[in-house]
C-alpha positions in Angstrom: -8.6 -7.4 -3.8 -8.8 -6.9 -0.1 -11.9 -7.9 1.8 -12.4 -6.2 5.1 -15.0 -7.6 7.5 -16.3 -5.1 10.1 -18.8 -6.4 12.6 -22.1 -4.6 12.3 -21.3 -3.3 8.8 -21.3 -4.5 5.2 -17.9 -6.0 4.2 -15.7 -3.8 2.2 -14.3 -5.1 -1.2 -11.3 -2.9 -1.8 -9.5 -2.9 -5.1 -7.7 0.5 -5.0 -5.5 2.3 -2.5 -5.3 6.0 -3.3 -2.7 8.0 -1.4 -1.5 11.6 -1.1 2.3 11.9 -1.3 3.7 14.9 0.6 2.7 14.9 4.2 1.4 11.3 3.9 4.1 9.1 2.2 6.8 11.6 2.3 8.2 14.4 4.5 9.6 17.4 2.6 9.6 15.3 -0.6 11.5 12.4 0.9 9.8 9.0 1.2 9.4 7.9 4.8 11.5 4.9 5.8 9.6 1.7 5.4 6.9 3.0 3.1 8.4 1.6 -0.1 8.4 -2.0 1.2 4.8 -1.8 2.5 3.6 -0.3 -0.8 5.3 -3.1 -2.7 3.6 -5.7 -0.5 0.2 -4.0 -0.8 0.5 -3.8 -4.6 0.2 -7.6 -4.6 -3.4 -7.2 -3.4 -4.4 -3.6 -4.5 -4.0 -1.3 -7.4 -2.0 1.7 -5.9 -2.6 5.3 -7.0 -0.5 8.2 -5.8 -2.4 11.5 -6.5 -0.3 14.5 -5.6 0.5 18.2 -6.2 4.2 16.9 -6.1 5.3 20.0 -4.2 8.9 19.0 -4.2 9.0 17.3 -7.6 10.2 14.0 -6.2 7.3 11.6 -6.5 8.4 9.8 -9.7 11.9 9.1 -8.5 10.8 8.2 -4.9 8.3 5.6 -6.1 10.2 4.1 -9.1 10.4 0.6 -7.6 6.7 0.5 -6.6 4.1 -0.8 -8.9 1.7 2.2 -8.8 0.1 4.9 -10.9 1.3 8.5 -10.2 -1.0 11.4 -11.0 0.3 14.9 -10.6 -2.6 17.4 -10.1 -3.3 20.7 -11.7 -2.8 23.6 -9.3 -6.5 24.6 -8.9 -9.2 22.7 -7.1 -7.0 19.8 -6.0 -9.6 18.7 -3.5 -12.1 18.3 -6.3 -9.6 16.5 -8.5 -8.9 14.0 -5.8 -12.6 13.4 -5.2 -13.2 13.0 -9.0 -10.4 10.4 -9.1 -12.0 8.4 -6.4 -15.4 8.6 -8.2 -13.8 7.4 -11.4 -12.4 4.3 -9.6 -15.6 3.6 -7.8 -15.7 4.9 -4.2 -16.9 1.6 -2.7 -13.7 0.0 -4.1 -11.3 2.6 -2.6 -9.3 3.2 0.5 -7.8 6.7 0.6 -5.0 7.9 2.8 -4.0 11.6 3.2 -3.5 14.4 5.7 -4.2 17.7 4.0 -7.1 20.0 3.3 -7.0 18.9 -0.4 -7.4 15.3 0.8 -10.7 15.9 2.7 -13.1 15.0 -0.1 -11.3 11.8 -1.2 -11.2 10.7 2.5 -14.9 11.4 2.7 -16.0 9.6 -0.5 -13.8 6.5 -0.3 -15.2 3.4 1.3 -12.5 3.8 3.9 -10.7 7.1 4.6 -7.5 7.1 6.8 -5.9 10.4 7.9 -2.3 10.5 9.0 -1.0 12.9 11.5 2.7 13.1 11.0 5.4 15.9 10.7 3.1 18.2 8.7 0.2 17.5 11.0 -3.3 17.0 9.5 -5.9 19.5 8.4 -9.0 19.5 10.7 -11.2 19.0 7.6 -9.2 15.8 6.7 -9.7 14.6 10.3 -13.4 15.2 10.2 -13.9 13.3 6.9 -11.7 10.3 7.8 -12.9 7.0 9.3 -9.7 6.3 11.1 -6.8 8.5 12.2 -3.2 7.1 12.5 -0.1 8.8 13.8 2.1 7.3 11.0 1.6 6.2 7.5 3.4 3.0 8.5 0.6 2.3 10.9 -2.0 3.2 8.3 -0.5 0.8 5.7 -0.2 -1.9 8.3 -3.9 -1.6 9.0 -4.5 -2.8 5.4 -2.1 -5.7 5.8 -3.8 -6.6 9.1 -7.5 -5.9 8.4 -8.7 -7.2 11.8 -7.2 -4.0 13.3 -9.6 -2.0 11.1 -12.5 -4.2 12.3 -11.5 -3.6 15.9 -11.5 0.1 15.4 -14.7 0.4 13.3 -16.9 -2.3 14.7 -20.4 -1.2 15.7 
């Protein structure tokens, strides 16, 4: 579990990290350098869930060394599927990281939503529903390893 203290807000008790794959952890189906090591480190504190359309069919192979659950979505209503997944885990226990239109609802309903703006860019709806925006997934994952950075960004 990860406890995040944010001045002026209730502390967050995070148990789950829910991530999109393509556009967030990977570019064109290839895992971004440094992501694997950070996910392995975070898996010591959090249950990691990768929820993806798996556009390039590479998610299972890319994450084989990471202790995580991979969920490949049905083609229709992926935004609603991701939201439902967050709801099943318990939104107050979740951090979500994504970049796409289909990530917007999970970013909104998670206790902490982080949008990444990388090679694919980020959908404006994802940006509007996130608590924090990062220019790389490496920075986003490092926020969780250094929660005082989150406090500095979100303090009231």
